[in-house]
LOVEXTOR-820948 format. One record per atom (N, C-alpha, C): residue number from 1; residue in three letters; atom name; x, y, z. Coordinates in Angstrom, 2 decimals. Layout:
<pts>
@k NUM r ALA a CA px X py Y pz Z
...
</pts>
This chain:
<pts>
@k 1 r UNK a N px -88.68 py 24.08 pz -24.85
@k 1 r UNK a CA px -90.01 py 23.83 pz -24.95
@k 1 r UNK a C px -90.71 py 23.56 pz -26.03
@k 2 r UNK a N px -91.59 py 22.18 pz -25.33
@k 2 r UNK a CA px -92.18 py 21.89 pz -26.99
@k 2 r UNK a C px -93.45 py 21.91 pz -26.96
@k 3 r UNK a N px -93.66 py 22.27 pz -28.14
@k 3 r UNK a CA px -95.08 py 22.85 pz -27.93
@k 3 r UNK a C px -96.05 py 21.72 pz -29.06
@k 4 r UNK a N px -97.31 py 21.28 pz -28.60
@k 4 r UNK a CA px -97.61 py 20.65 pz -29.37
@k 4 r UNK a C px -99.19 py 20.76 pz -29.80
@k 5 r UNK a N px -99.50 py 21.48 pz -29.25
@k 5 r UNK a CA px -100.94 py 22.25 pz -30.20
@k 5 r UNK a C px -100.56 py 23.16 pz -30.94
@k 6 r UNK a N px -101.35 py 22.94 pz -31.96
@k 6 r UNK a CA px -101.28 py 24.13 pz -33.33
@k 6 r UNK a C px -101.75 py 25.41 pz -33.14
@k 7 r UNK a N px -100.53 py 26.54 pz -33.52
@k 7 r UNK a CA px -100.52 py 28.07 pz -33.38
@k 7 r UNK a C px -100.87 py 28.36 pz -34.27
@k 8 r UNK a N px -101.33 py 29.75 pz -34.12
@k 8 r UNK a CA px -101.38 py 30.79 pz -35.17
@k 8 r UNK a C px -101.35 py 31.56 pz -35.13
@k 9 r UNK a N px -100.19 py 32.06 pz -36.08
@k 9 r UNK a CA px -99.17 py 33.05 pz -36.14
@k 9 r UNK a C px -99.91 py 34.49 pz -36.26
@k 10 r UNK a N px -99.39 py 35.32 pz -34.77
@k 10 r UNK a CA px -100.43 py 36.84 pz -35.08
@k 10 r UNK a C px -99.61 py 37.67 pz -35.53
@k 11 r UNK a N px -98.09 py 37.57 pz -34.97
@k 11 r UNK a CA px -97.30 py 38.86 pz -36.16
@k 11 r UNK a C px -96.08 py 38.30 pz -35.79
@k 12 r UNK a N px -95.23 py 38.47 pz -36.41
@k 12 r UNK a CA px -93.42 py 38.01 pz -36.50
@k 12 r UNK a C px -92.55 py 39.35 pz -36.67
@k 13 r UNK a N px -91.49 py 39.60 pz -36.05
@k 13 r UNK a CA px -90.98 py 40.71 pz -36.31
@k 13 r UNK a C px -89.16 py 39.63 pz -36.47
@k 14 r UNK a N px -88.31 py 40.60 pz -36.54
@k 14 r UNK a CA px -86.92 py 40.37 pz -36.64
@k 14 r UNK a C px -86.65 py 40.44 pz -35.30
@k 15 r UNK a N px -87.24 py 40.90 pz -34.48
@k 15 r UNK a CA px -86.70 py 40.67 pz -33.14
@k 15 r UNK a C px -87.91 py 39.48 pz -31.98
@k 16 r UNK a N px -88.93 py 38.92 pz -32.60
@k 16 r UNK a CA px -89.66 py 38.24 pz -31.58
@k 16 r UNK a C px -90.79 py 38.08 pz -32.53
@k 17 r UNK a N px -91.80 py 37.22 pz -31.93
@k 17 r UNK a CA px -93.15 py 37.07 pz -32.19
@k 17 r UNK a C px -93.84 py 36.82 pz -31.55
@k 18 r UNK a N px -95.33 py 36.95 pz -31.71
@k 18 r UNK a CA px -96.52 py 36.56 pz -30.96
@k 18 r UNK a C px -97.26 py 35.46 pz -31.85
@k 19 r UNK a N px -98.08 py 34.41 pz -31.22
@k 19 r UNK a CA px -98.27 py 33.21 pz -31.49
@k 19 r UNK a C px -99.89 py 33.33 pz -30.84
@k 20 r UNK a N px -100.60 py 32.57 pz -31.27
@k 20 r UNK a CA px -102.13 py 32.30 pz -30.43
@k 20 r UNK a C px -102.20 py 30.79 pz -30.51
@k 21 r UNK a N px -102.81 py 30.43 pz -29.42
@k 21 r UNK a CA px -103.05 py 28.78 pz -29.43
@k 21 r UNK a C px -104.64 py 28.59 pz -28.92
@k 22 r UNK a N px -105.41 py 28.52 pz -29.89
@k 22 r UNK a CA px -106.73 py 29.12 pz -29.68
@k 22 r UNK a C px -107.16 py 27.48 pz -28.48
@k 23 r UNK a N px -106.87 py 26.50 pz -28.74
@k 23 r UNK a CA px -106.85 py 25.24 pz -28.08
@k 23 r UNK a C px -107.09 py 25.91 pz -26.54
@k 24 r UNK a N px -105.73 py 26.57 pz -25.93
@k 24 r UNK a CA px -105.76 py 26.63 pz -24.09
@k 24 r UNK a C px -106.21 py 28.32 pz -24.21
@k 25 r UNK a N px -106.57 py 29.39 pz -25.51
@k 25 r UNK a CA px -106.84 py 30.43 pz -25.35
@k 25 r UNK a C px -105.40 py 31.28 pz -24.57
@k 26 r UNK a N px -104.39 py 31.22 pz -24.93
@k 26 r UNK a CA px -103.25 py 31.49 pz -24.50
@k 26 r UNK a C px -102.50 py 32.15 pz -25.59
@k 27 r UNK a N px -101.91 py 33.08 pz -25.45
@k 27 r UNK a CA px -100.69 py 33.84 pz -26.28
@k 27 r UNK a C px -99.23 py 33.39 pz -25.99
@k 28 r UNK a N px -98.67 py 33.06 pz -27.16
@k 28 r UNK a CA px -96.98 py 32.92 pz -27.24
@k 28 r UNK a C px -96.37 py 34.10 pz -27.26
@k 29 r UNK a N px -95.81 py 34.68 pz -26.40
@k 29 r UNK a CA px -94.50 py 35.85 pz -26.63
@k 29 r UNK a C px -93.11 py 35.33 pz -26.67
@k 30 r UNK a N px -92.46 py 35.47 pz -27.89
@k 30 r UNK a CA px -91.36 py 34.87 pz -28.17
@k 30 r UNK a C px -90.35 py 36.38 pz -28.04
@k 31 r UNK a N px -89.46 py 36.43 pz -27.29
@k 31 r UNK a CA px -88.70 py 37.64 pz -27.62
@k 31 r UNK a C px -87.38 py 37.39 pz -26.35
@k 32 r UNK a N px -86.48 py 37.92 pz -27.04
@k 32 r UNK a CA px -84.92 py 38.16 pz -26.33
@k 32 r UNK a C px -84.92 py 36.73 pz -25.78
@k 33 r UNK a N px -85.07 py 35.55 pz -26.71
@k 33 r UNK a CA px -84.41 py 34.51 pz -26.64
@k 33 r UNK a C px -85.12 py 33.51 pz -25.39
@k 34 r UNK a N px -86.17 py 34.01 pz -25.03
@k 34 r UNK a CA px -87.50 py 33.19 pz -24.43
@k 34 r UNK a C px -88.65 py 32.83 pz -25.05
@k 35 r UNK a N px -89.90 py 32.57 pz -24.53
@k 35 r UNK a CA px -91.25 py 32.37 pz -24.69
@k 35 r UNK a C px -91.78 py 32.10 pz -23.69
@k 36 r UNK a N px -92.95 py 33.26 pz -23.72
@k 36 r UNK a CA px -93.47 py 33.10 pz -22.29
@k 36 r UNK a C px -94.90 py 32.94 pz -22.80
@k 37 r UNK a N px -95.65 py 32.27 pz -22.38
@k 37 r UNK a CA px -97.21 py 31.58 pz -22.68
@k 37 r UNK a C px -97.96 py 32.37 pz -21.64
@k 38 r UNK a N px -98.67 py 33.46 pz -21.79
@k 38 r UNK a CA px -99.44 py 34.31 pz -21.23
@k 38 r UNK a C px -101.18 py 33.80 pz -21.59
@k 39 r UNK a N px -102.00 py 34.30 pz -20.76
@k 39 r UNK a CA px -103.44 py 34.81 pz -20.50
@k 39 r UNK a C px -103.70 py 35.82 pz -21.62
@k 40 r UNK a N px -104.67 py 36.00 pz -22.22
@k 40 r UNK a CA px -104.97 py 37.13 pz -23.33
@k 40 r UNK a C px -104.83 py 38.40 pz -22.18
@k 41 r UNK a N px -105.78 py 38.39 pz -21.21
@k 41 r UNK a CA px -105.67 py 39.89 pz -20.35
@k 41 r UNK a C px -104.15 py 40.09 pz -19.79
@k 42 r UNK a N px -103.00 py 39.02 pz -19.23
@k 42 r UNK a CA px -101.94 py 39.20 pz -18.97
@k 42 r UNK a C px -101.18 py 39.79 pz -20.34
@k 43 r UNK a N px -101.46 py 39.38 pz -21.71
@k 43 r UNK a CA px -100.81 py 40.22 pz -22.81
@k 43 r UNK a C px -101.07 py 41.56 pz -22.39
@k 44 r UNK a N px -102.56 py 42.14 pz -22.56
@k 44 r UNK a CA px -102.85 py 43.20 pz -22.74
@k 44 r UNK a C px -102.01 py 43.95 pz -21.48
@k 45 r UNK a N px -102.22 py 43.37 pz -19.99
@k 45 r UNK a CA px -101.32 py 44.07 pz -19.27
@k 45 r UNK a C px -100.11 py 44.42 pz -19.14
@k 46 r UNK a N px -98.77 py 43.41 pz -19.97
@k 46 r UNK a CA px -97.70 py 43.50 pz -20.16
@k 46 r UNK a C px -97.39 py 44.50 pz -21.56
@k 47 r UNK a N px -98.51 py 44.77 pz -22.29
@k 47 r UNK a CA px -98.82 py 45.62 pz -23.41
@k 47 r UNK a C px -98.78 py 46.86 pz -22.55
@k 48 r UNK a N px -99.71 py 47.32 pz -21.62
@k 48 r UNK a CA px -99.82 py 48.69 pz -21.45
@k 48 r UNK a C px -98.81 py 49.04 pz -20.17
@k 49 r UNK a N px -97.94 py 47.79 pz -19.56
@k 49 r UNK a CA px -96.90 py 48.20 pz -18.80
@k 49 r UNK a C px -95.63 py 48.84 pz -19.90
@k 50 r UNK a N px -95.59 py 48.21 pz -21.03
@k 50 r UNK a CA px -94.57 py 48.62 pz -21.76
@k 50 r UNK a C px -94.85 py 49.72 pz -22.50
@k 51 r UNK a N px -96.38 py 50.30 pz -23.01
@k 51 r UNK a CA px -96.38 py 51.23 pz -23.29
@k 51 r UNK a C px -96.43 py 52.38 pz -22.53
@k 52 r UNK a N px -96.12 py 52.53 pz -20.79
@k 52 r UNK a CA px -96.14 py 53.27 pz -19.83
@k 52 r UNK a C px -94.48 py 53.47 pz -19.64
@k 53 r UNK a N px -93.61 py 52.93 pz -20.40
@k 53 r UNK a CA px -92.45 py 53.22 pz -20.22
@k 53 r UNK a C px -92.03 py 54.70 pz -20.98
@k 54 r UNK a N px -91.15 py 55.50 pz -20.26
@k 54 r UNK a CA px -90.94 py 56.90 pz -21.08
@k 54 r UNK a C px -89.71 py 56.38 pz -21.73
@k 55 r UNK a N px -89.63 py 55.89 pz -23.14
@k 55 r UNK a CA px -88.73 py 55.96 pz -24.12
@k 55 r UNK a C px -87.58 py 57.14 pz -23.92
@k 56 r UNK a N px -88.64 py 58.65 pz -24.55
@k 56 r UNK a CA px -87.48 py 59.34 pz -24.33
@k 56 r UNK a C px -87.12 py 60.09 pz -23.12
@k 57 r UNK a N px -87.51 py 59.55 pz -22.15
@k 57 r UNK a CA px -87.46 py 60.38 pz -20.97
@k 57 r UNK a C px -86.32 py 59.66 pz -20.08
@k 58 r UNK a N px -86.10 py 58.69 pz -20.67
@k 58 r UNK a CA px -85.09 py 57.43 pz -20.08
@k 58 r UNK a C px -83.83 py 57.82 pz -21.16
@k 59 r UNK a N px -84.26 py 57.95 pz -22.31
@k 59 r UNK a CA px -83.11 py 58.43 pz -23.43
@k 59 r UNK a C px -82.59 py 59.52 pz -22.99
@k 60 r UNK a N px -83.15 py 60.49 pz -22.76
@k 60 r UNK a CA px -82.76 py 62.22 pz -22.57
@k 60 r UNK a C px -81.86 py 62.14 pz -20.70
@k 61 r UNK a N px -81.94 py 61.24 pz -19.93
@k 61 r UNK a CA px -81.43 py 61.58 pz -18.92
@k 61 r UNK a C px -80.02 py 60.49 pz -19.19
@k 62 r UNK a N px -79.05 py 61.50 pz -18.53
@k 62 r UNK a CA px -77.62 py 60.81 pz -18.73
@k 62 r UNK a C px -77.67 py 60.22 pz -17.44
@k 63 r UNK a N px -77.91 py 60.27 pz -16.54
@k 63 r UNK a CA px -77.98 py 59.93 pz -15.18
@k 63 r UNK a C px -78.22 py 58.41 pz -14.82
@k 64 r UNK a N px -79.55 py 58.49 pz -15.30
@k 64 r UNK a CA px -80.31 py 57.08 pz -15.61
@k 64 r UNK a C px -79.59 py 55.90 pz -16.24
@k 65 r UNK a N px -79.65 py 54.82 pz -15.90
@k 65 r UNK a CA px -79.09 py 53.68 pz -16.88
@k 65 r UNK a C px -79.84 py 53.24 pz -17.62
@k 66 r UNK a N px -79.83 py 52.78 pz -18.85
@k 66 r UNK a CA px -80.30 py 53.00 pz -19.97
@k 66 r UNK a C px -81.36 py 51.13 pz -19.75
@k 67 r UNK a N px -81.78 py 51.05 pz -18.82
@k 67 r UNK a CA px -82.38 py 49.77 pz -18.69
@k 67 r UNK a C px -83.80 py 50.30 pz -18.17
@k 68 r UNK a N px -84.69 py 49.54 pz -18.93
@k 68 r UNK a CA px -85.74 py 49.59 pz -18.11
@k 68 r UNK a C px -86.52 py 47.99 pz -17.56
@k 69 r UNK a N px -87.00 py 47.88 pz -16.53
@k 69 r UNK a CA px -87.60 py 46.85 pz -15.98
@k 69 r UNK a C px -89.22 py 46.75 pz -15.80
@k 70 r UNK a N px -89.95 py 45.65 pz -16.60
@k 70 r UNK a CA px -91.38 py 45.27 pz -17.05
@k 70 r UNK a C px -91.28 py 44.21 pz -15.97
@k 71 r UNK a N px -92.39 py 44.18 pz -15.25
@k 71 r UNK a CA px -93.22 py 43.08 pz -14.60
@k 71 r UNK a C px -94.57 py 43.05 pz -14.60
@k 72 r UNK a N px -95.39 py 41.98 pz -14.54
@k 72 r UNK a CA px -96.68 py 42.41 pz -14.57
@k 72 r UNK a C px -97.20 py 41.19 pz -14.23
@k 73 r UNK a N px -97.96 py 41.23 pz -13.21
@k 73 r UNK a CA px -98.59 py 40.11 pz -12.25
@k 73 r UNK a C px -99.67 py 39.19 pz -13.46
@k 74 r UNK a N px -99.19 py 37.80 pz -13.28
@k 74 r UNK a CA px -99.47 py 36.79 pz -14.33
@k 74 r UNK a C px -98.88 py 36.44 pz -15.07
@k 75 r UNK a N px -97.37 py 37.04 pz -15.33
@k 75 r UNK a CA px -96.20 py 36.92 pz -16.08
@k 75 r UNK a C px -95.35 py 36.52 pz -15.31
@k 76 r UNK a N px -94.51 py 35.54 pz -15.48
@k 76 r UNK a CA px -93.87 py 34.78 pz -14.26
@k 76 r UNK a C px -92.41 py 35.42 pz -15.04
@k 77 r UNK a N px -92.32 py 35.86 pz -16.38
@k 77 r UNK a CA px -90.63 py 36.23 pz -16.62
@k 77 r UNK a C px -91.05 py 38.18 pz -16.42
@k 78 r UNK a N px -89.85 py 38.26 pz -15.94
@k 78 r UNK a CA px -89.21 py 39.97 pz -15.24
@k 78 r UNK a C px -88.33 py 40.42 pz -16.64
@k 79 r UNK a N px -88.99 py 40.92 pz -17.12
@k 79 r UNK a CA px -88.10 py 41.77 pz -18.24
@k 79 r UNK a C px -87.25 py 42.44 pz -18.21
@k 80 r UNK a N px -85.94 py 42.72 pz -18.35
@k 80 r UNK a CA px -84.80 py 43.96 pz -17.84
@k 80 r UNK a C px -84.67 py 44.20 pz -19.63
@k 81 r UNK a N px -84.95 py 45.43 pz -20.01
@k 81 r UNK a CA px -84.50 py 45.43 pz -21.24
@k 81 r UNK a C px -83.96 py 47.08 pz -21.46
@k 82 r UNK a N px -82.91 py 46.89 pz -22.48
@k 82 r UNK a CA px -82.33 py 47.79 pz -22.75
@k 82 r UNK a C px -83.08 py 48.88 pz -23.54
@k 83 r UNK a N px -82.75 py 50.17 pz -23.74
@k 83 r UNK a CA px -83.41 py 50.84 pz -24.54
@k 83 r UNK a C px -83.93 py 50.38 pz -26.13
@k 84 r UNK a N px -83.02 py 49.72 pz -26.81
@k 84 r UNK a CA px -83.25 py 49.26 pz -27.92
@k 84 r UNK a C px -84.16 py 48.25 pz -27.84
@k 85 r UNK a N px -84.08 py 47.33 pz -27.18
@k 85 r UNK a CA px -85.04 py 46.06 pz -26.94
@k 85 r UNK a C px -86.69 py 46.88 pz -26.29
@k 86 r UNK a N px -86.43 py 47.75 pz -25.69
@k 86 r UNK a CA px -87.96 py 48.10 pz -24.98
@k 86 r UNK a C px -88.19 py 48.68 pz -26.37
@k 87 r UNK a N px -88.12 py 49.50 pz -27.35
@k 87 r UNK a CA px -88.67 py 49.93 pz -28.33
@k 87 r UNK a C px -88.80 py 48.91 pz -29.48
@k 88 r UNK a N px -88.20 py 47.47 pz -29.44
@k 88 r UNK a CA px -88.70 py 46.39 pz -30.54
@k 88 r UNK a C px -89.80 py 46.01 pz -29.99
@k 89 r UNK a N px -89.40 py 45.95 pz -28.41
@k 89 r UNK a CA px -90.79 py 45.02 pz -27.84
@k 89 r UNK a C px -92.30 py 45.63 pz -27.86
@k 90 r UNK a N px -92.09 py 46.87 pz -27.63
@k 90 r UNK a CA px -93.17 py 47.94 pz -27.95
@k 90 r UNK a C px -93.48 py 47.61 pz -29.14
@k 91 r UNK a N px -92.86 py 47.51 pz -30.40
@k 91 r UNK a CA px -93.43 py 47.69 pz -31.58
@k 91 r UNK a C px -94.04 py 45.80 pz -31.76
@k 92 r UNK a N px -93.41 py 45.26 pz -31.14
@k 92 r UNK a CA px -93.93 py 43.88 pz -31.67
@k 92 r UNK a C px -95.13 py 43.88 pz -30.82
@k 93 r UNK a N px -95.46 py 44.44 pz -29.69
@k 93 r UNK a CA px -96.85 py 43.75 pz -28.82
@k 93 r UNK a C px -97.70 py 45.05 pz -29.41
@k 94 r UNK a N px -97.32 py 46.18 pz -29.79
@k 94 r UNK a CA px -98.32 py 46.85 pz -31.01
@k 94 r UNK a C px -98.95 py 45.96 pz -32.05
@k 95 r UNK a N px -98.14 py 45.38 pz -32.77
@k 95 r UNK a CA px -98.68 py 44.89 pz -34.17
@k 95 r UNK a C px -99.11 py 43.65 pz -33.56
@k 96 r UNK a N px -99.00 py 42.96 pz -32.67
@k 96 r UNK a CA px -99.73 py 42.06 pz -32.14
@k 96 r UNK a C px -101.48 py 42.19 pz -31.85
@k 97 r UNK a N px -101.23 py 43.55 pz -31.21
@k 97 r UNK a CA px -102.30 py 44.05 pz -30.53
@k 97 r UNK a C px -103.44 py 44.21 pz -31.52
@k 98 r UNK a N px -102.75 py 45.08 pz -32.76
@k 98 r UNK a CA px -103.79 py 45.59 pz -33.72
@k 98 r UNK a C px -104.11 py 44.03 pz -34.56
@k 99 r UNK a N px -103.34 py 43.57 pz -34.58
@k 99 r UNK a CA px -103.71 py 42.41 pz -35.69
@k 99 r UNK a C px -105.01 py 41.26 pz -34.37
@k 100 r UNK a N px -105.04 py 41.25 pz -33.16
@k 100 r UNK a CA px -105.95 py 40.65 pz -32.47
@k 100 r UNK a C px -107.20 py 41.42 pz -32.61
@k 101 r UNK a N px -107.06 py 42.73 pz -32.61
@k 101 r UNK a CA px -108.18 py 43.69 pz -32.54
@k 101 r UNK a C px -108.55 py 43.61 pz -34.05
@k 102 r UNK a N px -107.98 py 43.20 pz -34.54
@k 102 r UNK a CA px -108.70 py 43.08 pz -36.78
@k 102 r UNK a C px -109.18 py 42.08 pz -36.85
@k 103 r UNK a N px -108.74 py 40.93 pz -35.96
@k 103 r UNK a CA px -109.53 py 39.68 pz -35.85
@k 103 r UNK a C px -110.48 py 39.70 pz -35.31
@k 104 r UNK a N px -110.41 py 40.19 pz -34.19
@k 104 r UNK a CA px -111.91 py 40.66 pz -33.39
@k 104 r UNK a C px -112.86 py 41.36 pz -34.11
@k 105 r UNK a N px -112.72 py 42.06 pz -35.08
@k 105 r UNK a CA px -113.88 py 42.91 pz -35.42
@k 105 r UNK a C px -113.96 py 42.34 pz -36.43
@k 106 r UNK a N px -113.16 py 41.66 pz -37.38
@k 106 r UNK a CA px -113.58 py 40.56 pz -38.44
@k 106 r UNK a C px -115.08 py 39.32 pz -38.21
@k 107 r UNK a N px -114.42 py 39.19 pz -37.19
@k 107 r UNK a CA px -115.41 py 37.62 pz -36.49
@k 107 r UNK a C px -116.72 py 38.23 pz -36.24
@k 108 r UNK a N px -116.51 py 39.73 pz -35.85
@k 108 r UNK a CA px -117.75 py 40.31 pz -35.54
@k 108 r UNK a C px -118.54 py 40.18 pz -36.78
@k 109 r UNK a N px -118.08 py 41.10 pz -37.82
@k 109 r UNK a CA px -118.98 py 41.67 pz -38.38
@k 109 r UNK a C px -118.68 py 40.92 pz -39.58
@k 110 r UNK a N px -118.32 py 39.75 pz -39.79
@k 110 r UNK a CA px -118.51 py 38.72 pz -40.53
@k 110 r UNK a C px -118.67 py 37.21 pz -40.33
@k 111 r UNK a N px -119.69 py 37.35 pz -39.23
@k 111 r UNK a CA px -120.31 py 36.29 pz -38.52
@k 111 r UNK a C px -121.54 py 36.56 pz -40.22
@k 112 r UNK a N px -122.33 py 34.91 pz -40.21
@k 112 r UNK a CA px -123.09 py 34.88 pz -41.22
@k 112 r UNK a C px -124.60 py 35.38 pz -40.16
@k 113 r UNK a N px -125.58 py 35.49 pz -40.73
@k 113 r UNK a CA px -126.59 py 36.10 pz -40.49
@k 113 r UNK a C px -127.33 py 34.92 pz -40.27
@k 114 r UNK a N px -128.28 py 34.84 pz -38.91
@k 114 r UNK a CA px -129.28 py 33.79 pz -38.69
@k 114 r UNK a C px -130.09 py 33.74 pz -39.50
@k 115 r UNK a N px -130.81 py 32.50 pz -39.84
@k 115 r UNK a CA px -131.55 py 32.45 pz -40.79
@k 115 r UNK a C px -132.85 py 32.44 pz -40.74
</pts>
């Protein structure tokens, strides 16, 4: 995939990265060897779906496979993640959301006052 628009780095971990494209108002989520281009609201739905996966319950149940299926409307990719991958993905999305919220607050509070 060739990307020609400038991207702002939101968050990078050893497992993946999240970038922001201001021109198209999209987030690029790089994880598990693939890149997904998401609208901001789809990113938040994906984060919510990942947050709702009960890591402890899946890990404690020996009969259940240690795979979790994550799919959300607006995202072309269906993530099939092991517990380790799910934990890493959850951390990546949490860090990205924190940075997005921090940037939003900074823009809100550091706006120049009207003259």
